[in-house]
C-alpha positions in Angstrom: 0.0 0.0 0.0 1.4 3.5 -1.0 1.9 5.9 1.5 1.7 9.7 1.4 5.5 9.8 0.9 4.9 7.9 -2.2 2.6 10.4 -3.7 4.7 13.2 -2.6 7.8 12.1 -4.2 6.0 11.2 -7.5 4.6 14.8 -7.6 8.2 16.2 -7.2 9.6 14.4 -10.3 9.0 17.2 -12.8 11.1 19.3 -10.5 13.5 16.6 -10.3 13.8 16.9 -14.0 14.2 20.7 -13.9 17.1 20.1 -11.3 18.9 17.4 -13.2 18.6 19.6 -16.3 20.2 22.4 -14.6 23.0 20.4 -13.0 23.9 18.4 -16.1 24.3 22.0 -18.1 27.1 22.9 -15.9 30.4 21.3 -17.3 31.9 20.6 -14.0 35.1 18.5 -15.0 37.5 19.1 -12.4 40.1 19.5 -14.6 41.2 23.4 -15.4 43.4 22.2 -18.4 40.1 20.7 -20.1 37.0 22.7 -18.8 37.1 26.2 -17.2 37.1 26.0 -13.2 34.4 28.4 -12.9 32.0 25.7 -14.0 33.0 23.8 -11.0 32.4 26.9 -8.8 29.1 27.6 -10.2 27.9 24.0 -9.6 28.9 24.3 -6.1 27.0 27.6 -5.6 23.9 25.9 -7.2 24.2 23.4 -4.5 24.5 25.8 -1.8 21.3 27.5 -2.8 19.2 24.3 -3.7 20.0 22.4 -0.6 19.4 25.7 1.7 16.1 25.8 0.2 15.6 22.2 0.8 16.0 22.6 4.4 19.7 22.3 5.3 21.4 25.0 7.1 25.1 26.7 7.3 25.4 25.7 3.5 28.9 26.6 2.5 31.9 25.7 0.2 35.1 24.7 1.6 38.2 24.4 -0.2 40.1 21.4 -0.2 43.8 20.6 -0.4 43.7 20.0 -4.1 42.0 23.3 -4.9 38.4 22.0 -5.3 35.4 23.2 -3.3 33.5 20.6 -1.1 29.9 21.8 -0.5 28.8 21.3 3.1 25.6 21.7 5.2 23.8 20.4 8.2 20.4 20.2 9.9 20.1 19.3 13.7 17.5 16.6 14.5 15.2 16.1 17.4 16.7 15.3 20.7 18.2 11.7 20.9 17.8 11.2 17.1 20.9 9.8 15.3 22.8 11.6 12.7 23.2 10.8 9.1 25.7 12.0 6.6 24.6 12.2 3.0 27.5 12.0 0.5 27.5 12.7 -3.4 29.9 14.5 -5.7 29.1 17.0 -8.4 32.2 17.0 -10.7 31.9 14.5 -13.7 34.0 12.8 -16.3 34.6 14.7 -19.4 32.6 13.6 -22.3 35.1 12.0 -24.1 34.3 11.3 -27.8 31.8 13.9 -28.3 31.0 12.6 -31.8 29.7 9.3 -30.2 27.0 11.0 -28.4 23.7 10.9 -29.7 22.6 13.8 -27.9 24.5 16.9 -26.7 26.6 15.7 -23.5 25.8 18.7 -21.5 22.2 19.2 -22.2 19.6 16.9 -20.5 17.6 15.0 -23.5 14.9 12.7 -22.8 14.7 9.5 -25.3 12.9 6.2 -24.8 12.0 6.9 -21.1 15.7 7.6 -20.1 17.3 11.0 -19.4 20.6 11.4 -21.3 23.7 13.6 -20.3 26.9 13.7 -18.9 26.6 13.2 -15.1 22.9 12.3 -15.4 23.6 9.3 -13.5 27.2 9.7 -12.0 26.6 11.7 -9.8 24.3 14.3 -10.4 21.4 12.0 -10.5 22.4 11.1 -7.0 22.4 14.9 -5.8 18.8 15.1 -7.4 17.8 12.1 -5.4 18.9 13.7 -2.3 17.3 16.9 -3.1 13.9 14.9 -4.1 13.9 13.1 -0.6 14.7 15.9 1.5 11.8 18.2 -0.3 9.3 15.1 0.3 10.0 15.1 4.0 9.8 19.0 4.5 12.2 21.2 5.8 10.2 21.3 9.3 9.9 17.6 9.6 13.3 15.9 9.3 13.3 13.2 11.7 17.1 12.8 12.0 20.2 15.2 12.2 21.3 15.5 8.8 24.8 16.5 7.5 25.7 16.7 3.8 28.8 16.8 1.7 29.3 17.2 -2.1 32.9 16.5 -3.3 34.2 18.6 -6.2 36.8 16.4 -7.5 35.9 12.7 -7.0 36.5 11.9 -10.4 40.1 13.0 -10.4 41.0 11.0 -7.3 43.1 13.8 -5.9 42.2 13.0 -2.4 41.2 16.4 -1.3 38.0 15.4 0.7 39.8 12.5 2.3 42.3 14.8 3.8 39.5 17.2 4.9 37.9 14.2 7.0 41.1 14.4 9.0 41.2 18.3 9.3 37.4 18.8 10.0 36.1 15.6 11.1 33.1 17.5 13.0 31.6 17.9 9.4 31.6 14.1 8.5 30.8 12.5 12.2 27.4 10.5 11.9 26.1 7.3 13.0 25.0 6.2 9.4 26.6 7.4 6.2 24.9 7.1 2.9 27.8 7.2 0.2 25.5 7.9 -2.7 28.0 7.1 -5.7 26.9 3.7 -6.7 23.5 2.1 -7.6 21.4 -1.0 -8.2 22.8 -4.2 -9.4 20.0 -4.3 -12.0 17.2 -2.1 -12.8 14.4 -2.1 -10.3 16.5 -4.3 -8.1 17.3 -2.2 -4.5 20.9 -2.8 -3.8 23.5 -1.9 -1.2 27.0 -2.0 -2.4 28.8 -3.5 0.7 32.1 -4.6 -0.9 34.7 -2.5 -2.5 38.1 -3.9 -4.1 41.3 -2.1 -3.3 44.0 -1.3 -5.7 47.5 -1.9 -6.5 49.2 -0.4 -9.6 52.7 -0.8 -10.7 54.9 -0.3 -13.9 57.1 -3.0 -14.9 60.1 -2.5 -17.0 61.9 -5.1 -18.9 65.4 -4.6 -20.6 67.6 -7.3 -22.5 69.9 -5.4 -24.4 72.2 -2.1 -24.6 70.0 -1.0 -27.7 67.6 -2.0 -30.4 69.7 -4.5 -32.9 69.0 -5.6 -36.5 66.4 -8.4 -36.3 68.0 -10.0 -39.3 71.6 -9.9 -38.1 71.0 -10.5 -34.3 67.2 -12.0 -34.2 66.9 -15.5 -32.6 69.7 -15.8 -30.1 69.4 -12.0 -29.2 66.8 -11.8 -26.1 63.5 -10.0 -27.2 62.5 -7.5 -24.6 58.9 -7.3 -25.9 58.9 -11.2 -25.9 60.1 -11.5 -22.6 57.6 -8.9 -21.2 54.5 -10.9 -22.9 56.0 -14.3 -21.5 56.2 -12.3 -17.9 52.8 -11.0 -18.0 51.3 -14.4 -19.1 52.4 -15.8 -15.8 49.9 -13.6 -13.9 47.0 -15.8 -15.1 46.5 -19.8 -14.9 45.2 -21.8 -18.0 41.5 -20.8 -17.2 42.5 -16.9 -17.3 42.3 -16.5 -13.8 44.6 -14.5 -11.7 47.6 -16.5 -10.4 49.8 -14.8 -8.3 52.1 -16.5 -5.9 50.8 -15.7 -2.2 47.5 -14.3 -3.0 44.4 -16.2 -2.3 42.3 -16.9 -5.6 39.8 -19.0 -4.1 37.3 -16.5 -2.4 33.6 -16.9 -2.5 31.0 -14.0 -2.7 28.1 -14.2 -0.3 25.7 -11.8 -1.8 23.7 -11.5 -4.9 24.7 -14.0 -8.0 25.6 -12.6 -11.0 24.4 -14.8 -13.9 27.1 -15.2 -16.9 24.8 -14.2 -19.5 23.9 -11.0 -17.9 27.6 -10.2 -17.3 28.3 -10.9 -20.9 25.7 -8.5 -21.9 26.7 -6.0 -19.4 30.3 -6.0 -20.1 29.9 -6.5 -24.0 31.6 -9.6 -24.5 32.1 -10.8 -27.9 30.4 -13.8 -29.1 32.2 -17.2 -28.5 34.8 -15.4 -26.4 35.2 -17.3 -23.4 34.8 -15.5 -19.9 38.0 -15.9 -17.6 38.6 -17.7 -14.2 37.1 -20.9 -12.8 34.6 -19.6 -10.3 31.1 -18.0 -10.4 31.0 -14.5 -12.0 30.5 -12.6 -8.6 33.4 -14.8 -7.2 35.7 -13.5 -9.5 34.6 -10.0 -9.9 34.1 -9.0 -6.1 36.0 -11.7 -3.8 39.0 -12.8 -5.6 42.2 -10.7 -7.0 41.9 -9.6 -10.5 44.9 -8.5 -12.9 44.6 -6.4 -15.7 47.4 -5.1 -18.0 46.3 -1.7 -18.6 49.0 -0.6 -21.3 52.4 -1.4 -22.9 55.0 1.1 -23.9 56.7 -1.0 -26.9 57.5 0.0 -30.8 54.0 0.7 -32.3 52.9 -1.2 -35.4 53.1 1.6 -37.5 56.6 3.0 -37.5 58.1 -0.1 -36.2 61.6 -1.2 -37.5 63.2 -4.4 -38.1 64.8 -4.4 -34.9 64.8 -6.5 -31.7 63.2 -4.7 -28.9 65.8 -3.7 -26.1 63.8 -2.1 -23.4 59.9 -2.2 -22.9 57.4 -1.6 -20.2 53.8 -2.3 -19.0 51.3 -0.7 -16.5 49.7 -3.5 -14.5 46.6 -3.1 -12.3 45.4 -5.6 -9.5 42.2 -5.2 -7.9 42.2 -6.5 -4.3 39.1 -8.0 -2.7 38.3 -7.4 1.1 40.0 -9.6 3.3 43.3 -9.0 1.5 45.7 -6.4 2.3 46.8 -4.1 -0.5 50.3 -3.7 0.7 50.8 -7.4 1.1 49.4 -7.9 -2.4 51.7 -5.2 -3.7 54.6 -7.3 -2.1 53.5 -10.4 -3.8 52.9 -9.0 -7.2 56.2 -7.5 -7.2 57.8 -10.7 -6.1 56.1 -12.4 -8.5 57.2 -10.2 -11.3 60.8 -10.4 -10.3 60.6 -14.2 -10.0 58.9 -15.1 -13.2 61.3 -12.9 -15.3 62.4 -15.2 -18.3 65.8 -15.6 -19.8 67.6 -13.5 -17.1 65.9 -10.3 -18.3 66.3 -7.4 -16.1 63.1 -6.4 -14.4 62.3 -3.5 -12.3 59.1 -2.7 -10.9 57.9 0.9 -9.6 54.8 1.3 -7.5 52.1 3.7 -8.8 49.3 3.5 -6.4 48.0 1.4 -3.5 44.4 1.6 -1.9 42.9 -0.5 0.5 39.6 -2.6 -0.1 36.4 -1.9 1.9 33.9 -4.3 3.6 30.6 -2.6 5.2 29.3 -3.9 8.4 25.5 -4.8 7.7 24.2 -6.0 11.1 23.2 -2.5 12.7 19.9 -0.7 12.9 20.8 1.6 9.8 21.0 -1.5 7.5 17.7 -2.8 9.1 16.0 0.6 8.3 17.4 0.8 5.0 16.3 -2.9 3.9 12.8 -2.0 5.3 12.9 1.5 3.2 14.1 -0.4 0.0 11.2 -2.9 0.4 8.7 -0.6 0.8 9.9 1.7 -2.2 10.6 -1.0 -4.6 8.3 -3.9 -3.6 11.2 -6.3 -3.2 13.9 -7.1 -0.8 17.2 -5.4 -1.1 20.2 -7.2 -2.1 23.9 -6.9 -1.3 26.4 -6.5 -4.3 30.1 -5.6 -4.7 31.7 -3.1 -6.8 35.1 -3.7 -8.5 36.1 -0.2 -8.2 37.7 1.8 -5.3 36.4 4.4 -3.2 39.4 5.6 -0.8 36.8 8.0 1.0 35.1 4.9 2.4 38.0 3.7 4.2 38.9 6.8 5.6 35.4 7.6 7.2 35.4 3.9 8.5 38.9 4.7 10.2 37.7 7.7 11.6 34.6 6.8 12.5 34.7 3.1 13.3 31.1 2.7 14.8 29.6 4.5 11.8 27.4 2.4 9.4 28.3 3.0 5.8 25.9 2.1 3.1 26.7 2.7 -0.7 23.6 3.3 -2.7 22.3 5.6 -5.7 20.4 5.7 -8.8 22.8 4.2 -11.1 22.7 0.6 -12.7 24.4 -1.1 -15.7 22.3 0.6 -18.4 23.6 4.0 -17.3 26.9 3.9 -19.0 28.7 6.0 -16.5 31.9 7.3 -17.6 31.2 6.4 -21.3 29.4 8.4 -24.1 25.6 8.3 -23.8 25.3 8.3 -20.1 21.7 8.0 -18.9 19.7 7.8 -15.8 16.3 5.8 -15.5 13.7 8.6 -14.2 12.1 5.6 -12.2 15.4 4.8 -10.3 15.6 8.5 -9.1 11.9 8.3 -8.0 12.4 5.0 -6.1 15.6 5.8 -4.6 14.4 9.2 -3.4 11.4 7.6 -1.7 13.7 5.0 -0.4 16.1 7.6 1.3 13.0 9.5 2.8 11.6 6.4 4.1 15.1 5.3 5.6 15.3 8.5 7.4 11.8 8.1 9.2 12.6 4.3 9.8 16.3 5.0 11.2 14.9 7.8 13.3 12.8 5.2 15.3 15.2 2.5 15.3 18.8 4.2 15.2 19.1 5.6 18.6 22.3 6.0 20.4 24.7 8.2 18.3 27.3 5.3 17.9 29.8 7.5 16.0 30.4 9.9 19.0 
């Protein structure tokens, strides 16, 4: 049976579309070398105005160490009520190949029931979700204490907001934290992302000769650096294509929602007759096991290459690390594996590029119970738990700083959104359902989440 909030949120959807159209029009790519920085500043100012009107107080911008502006605000709750932090980010990825867009990337366009535009899902759709939920509740009726933060450089990965958490923890302290930068595992399937893989990136260099040598005169016995690199990289996988790095457990099992192989093939765009890699279930390989990827190779290009034996080459290797595995230990294992597997006595060096720890949410507290009830009421079906292959370092920072806070990752995104790609879009039904779920959650959590566990 639909509640008053159902009808209120539905009635706010025309305004939600207007909000999203205004937000998408801002070219808020946080890279001043590509886009004018005033676009990000104007977006931040829009958020200050919109969330002030929605009932949050003390809305302002805070300059972070990377030069971007975080937008923060709050609204005190009733005595004894818990506090909830609402997170989102307003910067977006660049449009990439504008010729590949079927509609202008910075103009919200409706087509086949979806709303298209850069950031329509990631993450401006989640901003509109927050606004719609707060407007549905009404400024005078917030049942919990609220804090709000919108990051201005998330897509650049510069870490400005993570440093702000340490510098001004009072802006972030809460009993429950909704990190709204993910979404549902499938359309109309309410989902909480509870697992994020960590990251290890290295650059491996291979040298075999003092310089390139004529392949006709020396090819054969002369050790080929590119061939050595190919052999070296091949040792990172087993016969089924699964990650096989000595010292890393590759047998993890995922306990949440299953990921059917046919759906994964469609979501990932796997070509017909190409085999999926690994020996476990898709969810195991994707969220519970380490996964290695060769991101790029520096070697002679096909066009312009000479008849010469390559002397030195290098590759960028990425290792995604599941919860339960320490990324620093994974870095050691990967590095030692690369050194030990070098063929033909080739000279190998490994340089660390980036390390980030995995994240695992605690799901046994009152916030998750309230969120599950809210999702069920909004969607008419039970919430599932999914993982995500990407890394969100902020979650680890918040978990370390506020160890008793419950952190839930939710949002309006789903596989059809094509975030980060041309023709990004959002389903307005997901905005409606998730805004309703957020409003219902705040009411439900007010009744069950007493105790201010983060303090």
